N, C-alpha and C positions, 0 to 999 in steps of 0.2 A: 425607539425610544419608547414607544408605550410596548409592546412588548418586551425592553430590557424591565420598564418598572412594573407589572408582569411579573417578571418573576424573581422580583427583590420584593414584591406584595407574598406572593405564597411563602419567600423562603423566614422572610418577617413572622406571619400567619404561622409557619410551621414553629420555629423559636417563640413563636409568644405561648403558644400548649405545651412544647416540650415544659416552659419553666413555669404555666402556672394550672398543670393537675399533675398533681402527686400521686393517681395511680399509673403514670408510663414509667415509674421506674423501676421497676420492672421488665418493661420493656428489653432491657439493653442489656441483659444477664449476660454470662461470660456461655453460654450455652449460643445466643444466635450470635456472641463476636464468633465465636470458633466456626458458624456455620460459612460468614459471611468472609472468611477467612482463607488468602492463598491458600489452596494444597499442599501442604506441608510436602519434599520431593522424597520418595522411598527409596532403595537402594539398589540398583540395579545392575544385570548378568553383560558386559560389552561384550555385542556382538564383534562390534570392529572397530578400530582402530582410529581413530582422527590427532593429526596428528598440525600443530600450529605451527603457518609458516611465516603470517608476519604482523605488528600488530602497525597500525599508523595513526594519528589525526591531522583529521583538516581543518581545526580550528573548537573556536568556538559551537557547539552543535544546538542543536532548537529545545529545549527546555523539556518545557511544558506547552509548546505552545500546540504543540499531536497533530504534526507540517507529516509525519512520514518516510523524513526525509533521508534516504536511502543511498547509491554510491551506482554509478553507468559501469559496462565494461562492454566493452570491445576493441575487436585488432592486440589483447594480449594487456590493455590497457584498462587499471580503475580510475574510471572522474567518481571526483567527491567534491559536494561544496559543506560547507557548514551559516548558522547565520552569522557568523561572523568569524572571516579569517580566507575570504575568494573561492575562489576552486584551485584541484593541485589534481596530477595525474602521476597516475603511482604502476607501475614495474608488476602486471600479475602476481608471475611469483614467485619475488622478489620483496615486493614490498618499497621496492628503491622510488625514492618521491625524481617525475623527472621532470615538471615541471607546478610553479605557483603560481594563479593571478590572483594579486593584490588586491581587495574590493571595498568599499566604504558599504555598501548593498548589506542588508539584513535579508540574504538569501536564505528562504525558508525553502522553496522548491530541490528536489536531487535536482542533477542532472540529468538530459537524453543525451545521446549522441546517435553520428548519424551522418554521413556525403563529407565526412572532415571537420564536423562541426558540432562543438557543443554548448548545450544552449543551457538556462537554467535562471527560473525569473525569483522573484524579491515577494517581503513584505508587505512592498509600496506600487508593490506593479507592477516594476522594473523587468525586462526582460535585455540578459545579456549573451549574444553569440562569441563561442573562441573557438583560435582556431585549434584544431583535437592537436594536432601533430606536436605543437607549438605554446600554443595556452596564450599567443595575441592577440589581445578583442580584436575581432570583422567590425559591429554593429551594436550599439542600443539601442533597446524601443520599449514605449510604455501600454499597462494593458489599465483598463479599472478601478482594476481587483487587486487583493493579495493572490501570487502563485504558487500555489503549496504540494502540487505536483506538477510533476518531470515531463518538461515540454515533449513531444514527439514530434521525430526527424523523417523526410527523407520525399521522393518527385519532388525537388525543389525548395521545399518549405519545411520550416519550422510552428508545428501546427503546438499552441500555451494556450492552456483551457487554468480561466479564471475562479475564485472563490464565485462568481458570483453567476457560474450556468455559462458563462460565455466560452470560445472557444474561437482564439482569432489565426488566422495563418497569417506567413510571413514571409519575406521572399525570404532564401536562402546566405544568401549573397548579399542583400545590401542591408537587409531591415524594413524596408518595404511593406507597407500591409494589404496582402491579397482579397484577403473575406476574414467575414466573422459571421457567427452562427448567435444568434442565443435562444437560450432552453430557462423557462421561469424554475424558481430555487424554493421549495417548499420554505413554509415558518419555523417550521421544528427541521432540521436533520441530524445526522453525528456528522462528528468535527473531523473537515477531511474531505479528499477525493485525490483519484488518481489519473495516470494521462491516458490519452485513449493513446487506439491502437489501430496501427496502419496494417491492410489490405492491400490488393492492388485494385489503385484507381477508389478504393475504400478506405474512411477513418470514423471507424467505430466508437464512440464512447457512450459510458455509462455513466446514468442521473441518477440526481439526487434524492427522483419520483419514483424511482420503481424499476426505470428503462430505456431502454438502449438500445441506441438512434446509428443509423449508418449513413454517414454524408458524399457526397462526389468531393474528391482531394481535390480536385484543382478547383471549384469553386464551390465550395460549404453547402453544395441543394440540400435537404434531407431527401434520402431512396427510401428510407424504409423506420419505423419505428414497432420496439416488437414492447410488449410489458411485463418482467419477467416477476414481477411482485407485486401486484395490486396495492394501492395506498386507502386500506381498507382499515374501521376501526370509529371508535365513539372518541377517543379523547388526535389533537396534534400529534403526542409521543404512540398510540397505539398505530399513527399512520406510518410509524418512520419506514421507508422502505430503501432506502442507500443504494445506491452499486455504489462505492467506494474504492475499490477495487481496480486499476485492470482492465477489463472483458481480456481473454486469454483467444489467439485465432491459431485452431489446432489445422492444417489444412485449408479446406471449404467448412471448419464445424466453429460457430465462435461460444465459446461458454462465459456465462456472465453469474456472479451469484450474489445475493440482496441480505440486508440485514435485518428482508423478516424471514430468512431459515429455508430463502428458497437462491434453488440453482435451477440454470434452463441453459440444454445446450440446442443451438439456434441455424440452421442453414445461413450465411453468411451472405450470400450473394443473393437470399430472397426475403430473408429474416425471419422467415416459418417455424418456431419452434419446435424441434426432435422429440426436445421427452422432457419434462419438469421435474425436479426433483425437490424434498420439502427437507433436503437436510442443508443449512450455505450459511454465509455470513456479508459481511459491509467491508467484509479484506478478498485480496486476489489470491484465484482459484492457482492451482499448482496442475500443472496436465504431464502425467505421466505418457509411457505408451501405451496400457493398458487400461490405467485407474487415474481418478480426479480426488485431491486430496484438499480439504478443505479443512479450517478451524471456526469455530463462534465462541461469539460474546460470555461463553459460560467458560471456555477452556475446552471443550470438547474439541478433538479434533478425528477427522470422518475421514472413512479412506471410499471412494464413490468406482461403480462400475461409471466404466467409459462411459460401454453400452448402451444403458437405460439409469442410470442415474442412482442404482440403488445401493443401500450402505453394503461394502466389503465388512469392516469392519471399524469398530468405532476406539477413541483411546480415553477413559472420561477422566485421568491420574492428573492430569495439570489443571484442573476445576479450579476456576477465579485467581491466576495464574496473569492477566491479561498476554496473552499472546497473541505472537503478530501470525499474520498470513504464512503457510507456511511458503518452500522452494521442496526443486525435488533434486539429490545427488545423488547418484548411482541409483542404488535399489533400496533409498529409504526419503520419507518425507522428515523436513529439518523445520519448526518454527523454533522459538526465541520468545523471552517470556520476562519479566517486569522486575528480577534480580541478575539477570544478564546470562543469564541460561539459554541453555543450545542443547536443541530434543532431539534423539534420531530415533525418527520410528518407521519401520520396515513396511515397505507396500504393500504382502501379503499380508497380514495380520494382524499389524499398529502395531504389537511391541516394540518396548522398550529396546533400542541396538546400542544406543551410545549417548554421553552425557557431557559436556566441557561449560566451562563455565570462558565466556568474552570478556565479562570487566564484570566493574561492580554497579555499571549503571543500567538502565533499561533498555535493552530491546524495542524498541516499537515499528519498524520498514521491518516487511519480508527481507532475509538475509536475499542474495545473489550469487550465481554457479553459472561459472563459466570454464572447459577446459581439466573442466572436476574438481575444480576448487570451489570452496563456497567462500565468501565477503557478504561480512556484515558491518550495518555503522551500527552505534546508541547512540543516545538522547548527545552526550555529550561531545559529539562528534569525531570518536574514537571508530578507527576499521581495528578489523582482523581476519583474520585472513584459514583459512583450513583445507585439510585432504584427510580424503579416507585412504586407510592403511600406511605403509612409513612416511 
């Protein structure tokens, strides 16, 4: 309550100052507004053709809650949830609806899928698990805070990360709680978090304090903790170092990136850092064979050398367009923006290769790619699927 009152007081103080000081009138010139406006899109010469395969609706989308709700893809199916509208399965190639599971719950997290189960969490801490083949409900459970991240599923368990920093493991068949682990959340953090990622016997979690933790998947014991970006600065705002994107496990290397513009490669078994780069963001990293792609909060997209983290290229032309985290489709990094556009950039040099508009609503969640098909979900709950080439 105190933090809410403090924020209100600051807003009121700023409003009073604006009204009472005539000398501030010139601060809001057209030049200032232009500098803060999203960059206008420039014409590009497409290098690759993008074909739209299908579109579908999962229900009423997340709107402005900031959950970055996106689909999951497995075994030729796309699984999607919406704030209101339940959970749905679609054929990846045709978009045909295979089943729908109606629900009155506000499902704010995206679905996770694995071992024949689809699981999703909600704004009130509800968790539901469904049969991935039929959509039949298997069990329900409850956690103590909202869930805006997709669960991770594997090793006979469903791992749910809630917004209070807790990870809870449920038995995949019964929904019985097997263990939980708590991590303190800073006073001020970026809105959003993402799923943990499973490795052989490990569960890796990116935290709001700029750390990555490895837990023993069978019982939740902490095995190591690594600081990707330290919480340094004079104010809570300066100290924000969130790792809000799922860390990416590539063979034995774990990649994580922080709101403090740091990206780190970590030896997954030991937790020892391999390199640190000064390019990063709170969203998820996209990993290609030789290149990492990351988009920052200013709208820059970077291609980083996988071997050492130095910048291979920078694409600054999407400044202030509120980009999603990138995905990799073929030889391209792909990001979405606030106006519903998708942008493809060459992994070699960052040059634009294609652009299409998925719709008129914001793309907040990173695109997903499987079997060469890219699927994206907008904040209104609409899904769109694209393939490169004819």
